C-alpha positions, 0 to 999 in steps of 0.5 A: 500500500502506498501511504502518504504521511503528512508531518513525516519529520515529526516524532510520530511521523518518523515512526509512521514512516519506519513502521510502514516500511517495516510492514512492507508498505511504501511510505511517502513522507511529506516534508517542508524542507529539503534538508529533511529528505535524508532522514525520510530516506534513511527510515525507508520512505520516499520524501515528498516536498509540499506544504499542507498550508497551501491549498494545492497539495493534490500533487503530493497525494496523487497515486496514493492508496491512503493518507495519514495526517500527523502534522502539527504546528507544535506547542511553541507556535502562535494561534495563527500557525495552529489554525494554518496547520492543525485545522486548515492544513488538515482540511486541505489534505482531506480535500485533496484526498477526496478529490482524487478518489482515495478512500482511506484517511487516518487523522492524528487528533488529540484527546478532547479535540472539539471539547476544549473545556476538558483540557488546560487553558493553554491548549484550548485553542489547539483543541478547538482547531483539531476539533474543527478539522475532525468535523470536516473529515467526518463530513466527507465520504472518506473511510476515515479514522480519527485517533485521539491519543492522551499525553504522548511519551517516548516510551517503548511500544507495548502494542497494548492500548485502551480505546473508547469514545472517551477514556480517562486522562492518561498517556500513550507512547508515540510508538503505539499511536503510530502502530495503531494508526497503521492498523486502522488502514486495514481494519474495516471496523475502524472506518468512520470511527473516532476514538480516544486512546491511552496505554492499556492491556488490549492488543491493538488489533483486538482494541480496534475490533472492539470499537 
């Protein structure tokens, strides 16, 4: 499967490229800077230079079997960048995916997206923007999955998670988030689903079947 990973140079994005390659897929890493190419190639991916904040990203999506959005503005940027990347960038990529007839789209969202009152004040604008991007994706005909993890860690993967429409606050390794997002591509029960996730005691594949 040819899979475009937006935000491929981020912590979770790099893991997505690596795990996709290890699983026998063809990952294409969407990056913004020429100097990031070598890292994507080292992980087994094909770099694609594009900027999701520009509406014309169709050329990056063309020929793919699936798209994963794992881009983010980062915690240190202002509200304008959060709007440009986390909301508008995601919507641009969703539009391009749908217009080219590609069906599978997996969105890396955030716990409490669309419900900013559940999170700390400093993250409320971010959660609002993520929620608006998620809502747009839900309005499409795509076979989407929206993954909303709790606090992200750099811990080792356990491949054991807890999922639900809403789960208690908790943490989850970026490695297990990446593995879960990849599993969502090939688990029909995960299509048209939105779920929160933290570390748990259920194998990823079993957890997705329980949604």
